[in-house]
C-alpha positions as CSV (number, residue, x, y, z in Angstrom):
1,M,0.0,0.0,0.0
2,E,1.3,3.5,-0.7
3,F,1.0,6.3,1.8
4,H,1.6,9.9,1.1
5,D,2.1,13.3,2.8
6,A,2.6,16.7,1.3
7,F,3.7,19.9,2.9
8,R,5.8,23.0,2.4
9,A,9.4,23.5,3.3
10,M,12.7,25.3,2.1
11,D,10.2,27.4,0.1
12,T,9.0,24.6,-2.2
13,D,6.5,21.7,-2.1
14,I,7.6,18.5,-0.6
15,D,6.0,15.2,-1.3
16,V,6.8,12.0,0.7
17,F,5.7,8.5,-0.2
18,V,6.2,5.1,1.7
19,E,5.2,1.8,0.2
20,C,4.5,-0.8,2.9
21,A,1.9,-3.3,4.2
22,T,0.5,-1.3,7.1
23,N,0.2,2.4,8.1
24,P,3.8,3.7,8.7
25,A,2.9,5.6,11.9
26,G,5.5,8.3,12.6
27,A,7.0,8.3,9.0
28,F,5.5,11.8,8.0
29,P,6.1,13.6,11.2
30,Q,9.7,12.3,11.1
31,A,10.1,13.6,7.4
32,R,8.5,17.0,8.3
33,L,10.8,17.4,11.2
34,A,14.0,16.5,9.2
35,F,13.2,19.3,6.7
36,E,12.5,21.7,9.3
37,Q,15.8,20.9,11.0
38,Q,17.8,21.2,7.9
39,E,16.0,24.5,7.3
40,Q,16.9,25.8,10.6
41,R,20.5,24.9,10.0
42,F,21.0,26.1,6.4
43,S,18.4,28.7,5.4
44,R,19.9,32.1,4.3
45,F,16.7,33.6,5.2
46,R,16.8,32.7,9.0
47,E,19.2,35.0,10.9
48,T,19.9,32.2,13.5
49,S,20.9,29.5,11.0
50,L,24.3,27.9,10.9
51,L,24.8,29.4,7.4
52,S,23.7,33.0,8.4
53,R,26.1,32.9,11.2
54,L,28.9,31.7,8.9
55,N,28.0,34.4,6.5
56,R,28.3,37.0,9.1
57,G,31.8,36.1,9.9
58,E,31.4,33.7,12.8
59,T,33.6,30.6,13.1
60,V,30.8,27.9,13.5
61,A,31.3,24.6,15.2
62,D,28.8,22.1,13.9
63,P,29.3,18.7,12.2
64,W,26.1,19.2,9.9
65,L,27.6,22.4,8.6
66,V,31.1,20.8,8.1
67,E,29.4,18.0,6.1
68,A,27.5,20.4,3.9
69,V,30.4,22.6,3.3
70,E,32.7,19.5,2.3
71,M,30.0,18.4,-0.1
72,A,29.9,21.7,-1.6
73,I,33.7,22.0,-2.0
74,D,33.7,18.4,-3.6
75,A,30.8,19.6,-6.0
76,W,32.9,22.5,-7.0
77,E,36.0,20.6,-7.6
78,T,34.1,17.8,-9.6
79,T,32.2,20.4,-12.0
80,G,35.3,22.4,-12.7
81,G,33.8,25.4,-10.8
82,R,30.4,25.6,-12.5
83,F,28.9,24.8,-9.2
84,N,30.1,27.3,-6.7
85,P,28.6,27.9,-3.3
86,M,29.9,31.4,-3.1
87,V,27.4,33.0,-5.4
88,L,25.3,34.6,-2.8
89,P,26.5,38.1,-3.2
90,A,25.7,37.8,-7.0
91,L,22.3,36.1,-6.2
92,R,21.4,39.0,-3.9
93,A,22.6,41.8,-6.4
94,A,20.6,40.2,-9.1
95,G,17.4,40.4,-6.8
96,Y,17.0,37.3,-5.0
97,D,17.8,38.9,-1.6
98,R,14.4,37.9,0.0
99,T,12.1,34.8,-0.4
100,F,11.1,34.4,-3.9
101,R,7.5,35.6,-3.4
102,E,9.0,38.9,-2.3
103,V,11.4,39.5,-5.1
104,A,10.8,42.5,-7.1
105,C,14.0,43.7,-9.1
106,G,17.7,43.5,-9.2
107,R,20.9,45.2,-10.2
108,A,22.6,44.2,-13.3
109,K,26.0,44.1,-11.5
110,P,28.2,41.3,-12.2
111,L,29.9,39.9,-9.2
112,P,31.9,36.8,-10.1
113,A,32.2,34.2,-7.3
114,P,35.6,33.8,-5.6
115,N,37.3,30.3,-5.5
116,P,35.9,28.6,-2.6
117,G,39.4,27.2,-1.7
118,D,40.6,30.7,-1.2
119,C,37.8,31.8,1.3
120,I,36.5,28.6,3.2
121,E,38.5,27.2,6.1
122,V,37.4,23.8,7.5
123,N,39.2,22.7,10.6
124,G,37.8,19.6,12.3
125,D,34.2,20.4,13.3
126,T,34.5,24.3,12.5
127,V,34.1,26.3,9.5
128,R,35.0,29.8,8.9
129,L,34.9,32.2,5.8
130,T,37.7,34.6,5.1
131,G,35.6,36.4,2.6
132,G,32.4,36.3,0.6
133,A,29.2,34.7,1.6
134,M,27.7,31.0,0.8
135,D,24.5,29.8,-0.4
136,L,23.9,26.0,0.1
137,G,20.0,26.1,-0.7
138,G,19.7,23.7,-3.7
139,L,22.5,21.2,-2.6
140,V,20.9,20.9,0.9
141,K,17.5,20.5,-0.5
142,G,18.9,17.5,-2.5
143,W,20.8,16.2,0.5
144,T,17.7,16.4,2.7
145,A,15.6,14.3,0.2
146,D,18.6,11.7,0.3
147,L,18.6,11.7,4.1
148,V,14.7,11.5,4.6
149,A,14.3,8.8,1.8
150,E,17.0,6.6,3.2
151,A,15.7,6.9,6.8
152,L,12.3,6.0,5.9
153,A,13.4,3.1,3.8
154,D,15.5,1.8,6.5
155,R,12.5,1.5,8.8
156,W,9.6,0.9,6.3
157,G,11.3,-0.6,3.4
158,N,10.4,1.6,0.4
159,A,10.3,5.5,0.2
160,M,10.4,8.3,-2.2
161,V,10.9,12.0,-1.6
162,N,10.2,14.7,-4.1
163,A,11.6,18.2,-2.7
164,G,10.5,20.5,-5.5
165,G,11.8,18.3,-8.3
166,D,14.8,17.0,-6.3
167,I,13.7,13.3,-6.2
168,R,15.2,10.4,-4.2
169,C,13.8,6.7,-4.6
170,V,14.7,3.9,-2.5
171,G,13.2,0.5,-2.9
172,S,10.0,0.3,-5.0
173,D,6.5,1.5,-5.4
174,G,5.3,-2.1,-5.4
175,A,4.6,-2.2,-9.2
176,G,7.9,-3.0,-10.4
177,P,11.6,-2.2,-9.8
178,G,12.1,1.3,-8.5
179,W,9.5,4.1,-8.6
180,A,7.5,5.3,-11.7
181,L,8.5,8.9,-12.6
182,E,8.2,11.3,-15.4
183,V,10.4,14.0,-16.6
184,A,8.4,17.1,-17.7
185,G,9.3,18.8,-21.0
186,I,9.4,22.7,-21.3
187,D,5.9,23.0,-22.8
188,A,2.8,22.9,-20.8
189,D,1.8,19.4,-19.6
190,S,4.4,17.7,-21.8
191,V,6.3,14.7,-20.7
192,A,9.9,14.2,-22.2
193,W,10.4,10.8,-20.3
194,A,8.7,8.3,-18.3
195,G,10.1,5.4,-16.6
196,R,11.1,3.7,-13.3
197,V,13.9,5.1,-11.2
198,T,15.9,3.8,-8.4
199,G,18.5,6.6,-7.0
200,A,17.7,10.1,-7.9
201,I,16.7,12.8,-10.4
202,A,16.9,16.5,-10.0
203,T,15.7,19.2,-12.5
204,S,17.1,22.8,-12.9
205,T,15.4,25.3,-15.2
206,T,15.6,29.0,-15.9
207,L,11.8,29.1,-16.8
208,K,10.8,29.5,-13.3
209,R,11.6,31.9,-10.6
210,R,12.1,34.7,-12.9
211,W,12.1,38.5,-12.4
212,T,13.6,41.6,-14.2
213,M,16.7,43.5,-13.4
214,D,17.0,47.2,-13.5
215,D,18.3,47.3,-16.9
216,G,15.4,45.2,-18.3
217,R,17.1,42.0,-18.8
218,P,15.3,38.8,-17.4
219,A,16.9,37.2,-14.4
220,H,16.5,33.9,-12.7
221,H,17.9,32.1,-9.7
222,L,20.8,30.1,-11.4
223,I,24.0,32.4,-11.3
224,D,27.0,31.7,-13.5
225,P,29.9,31.8,-11.1
226,A,32.4,33.2,-13.7
227,A,30.1,35.9,-14.9
228,G,28.5,36.7,-11.6
229,L,25.0,37.1,-13.3
230,P,22.1,34.8,-14.1
231,S,23.4,32.1,-16.5
232,D,23.0,32.5,-20.3
233,S,23.8,29.2,-21.8
234,E,21.8,27.6,-24.6
235,F,20.2,25.2,-22.0
236,V,16.9,26.4,-20.4
237,Q,16.3,23.1,-18.5
238,V,18.3,20.2,-17.4
239,T,17.5,17.0,-15.7
240,A,20.2,15.0,-14.1
241,R,20.0,11.2,-12.9
242,A,22.6,9.9,-10.2
243,E,22.8,7.5,-7.4
244,E,22.1,10.3,-4.7
245,C,19.9,13.4,-5.1
246,W,22.5,16.0,-3.9
247,I,24.8,14.8,-6.7
248,A,21.8,15.0,-9.4
249,E,21.1,18.5,-8.0
250,V,24.6,19.7,-8.4
251,W,25.1,18.3,-12.0
252,A,21.7,19.6,-13.2
253,K,22.7,23.1,-12.1
254,A,26.3,22.8,-13.4
255,V,25.2,21.5,-16.9
256,L,22.4,24.2,-17.3
257,I,24.9,26.9,-16.5
258,G,28.0,25.5,-18.4
259,G,26.2,24.3,-21.7
260,P,27.2,21.4,-23.9
261,E,30.9,21.3,-22.5
262,M,29.6,20.6,-19.1
263,R,27.3,18.0,-20.5
264,E,30.3,16.1,-21.7
265,R,32.0,16.3,-18.4
266,A,28.8,14.9,-16.7
267,E,28.7,12.1,-19.0
268,A,32.2,11.1,-18.2
269,Q,31.2,11.1,-14.4
270,G,28.4,8.5,-15.4
271,I,25.5,11.3,-14.9
272,A,22.6,10.7,-17.2
273,L,21.1,13.9,-18.6
274,V,18.0,15.3,-20.4
275,T,18.8,18.8,-21.8
276,F,16.5,21.3,-23.3
277,D,17.3,24.3,-25.3
278,A,15.0,27.3,-25.8
279,S,13.8,25.9,-29.1
280,G,12.3,22.9,-27.4
281,R,14.9,20.6,-28.7
282,T,15.5,17.6,-26.3
283,A,18.8,15.6,-25.9
284,F,19.1,12.6,-23.9
285,S,22.6,11.2,-22.7
286,G,23.6,8.2,-20.3
287,D,21.3,5.5,-18.8
288,W,17.7,6.3,-19.2
C-alpha cells in the first residue's frame, strides 16, 4: 500500500511516499521534522541559522555544517567550478535577496564568485569564511531528500521523496523495480521521459523563479559563477540522474550553467542527462 504526505518546506512543495503493508505511523512527522531541522541549520533567510552565522563572519562549530560545506567543495571541484557555493552576493545583487514571493527587481551588476578554496576554512568540526558569502540551498534540498528517503526506507522498506523536483527513490512503489516517474518537458503538460527510477533525479530550469533586473534584462536564480550574473547558456532546463539526489542536483545546475561542454563532463562522471534548449530541442545522454 502506498501512503503519502505533502507539505511546504525550504520554500517549495515536498511530497513524501512510503510503500509498505501497514500504515507507517510516525513516518511523515519524521520527514517534516527532518526538513524543518535542515531549514533551521541552512536557510539563508533565517538569521539564527548556521549558514547565516557563517556568512556574518562567525567561526561555526557544527558537524552538519562541516558535512554540507565539504560536499559543496567537492561539487565545485568535480564540476570544474560551474557549481560554486560562493554565489550568494551575486544572487542578492540580481534581486534574490529575500524569499522568492517578495523578489521585485535586481541590479545588473556582475559579481563573479571567488574560488571556495581561497575563502573557506574547515578545521575539524569548525568552518570559517575569510571572505564572501555562501548559499547552500539547492544542495541541501537534495541532500535532505536523500536523508529522509534513506531513513524512511531503513524502517519501512520503500520510500520516495520529491523536494520541488529533487527526487530520491529507495526500494520500490510495489509495481515493479524502482518508482514510476516522469520528466516534464518545457511545454505545458508535456512529458519528455517516463520510466522507473532507483536512485535520484533532479531538475534545474531558468523558466521558473524569474524576475527583471534594473536594465530590463530577465533574471533567474541560477547564477553563472564566472560571470556573476544569471546564466545565459543555450540550455533552459536540465534533468540529471545519479545515485544520490544532492549529486543529481549539483550536476543539473552545473550543466544548465555550463552548456554542452559541461554535458560532456557530466557524461564522463556517469551522470545521465536530459537537456532542453529554448527552441524545445531535447537531448538524452547516459542511462535512461
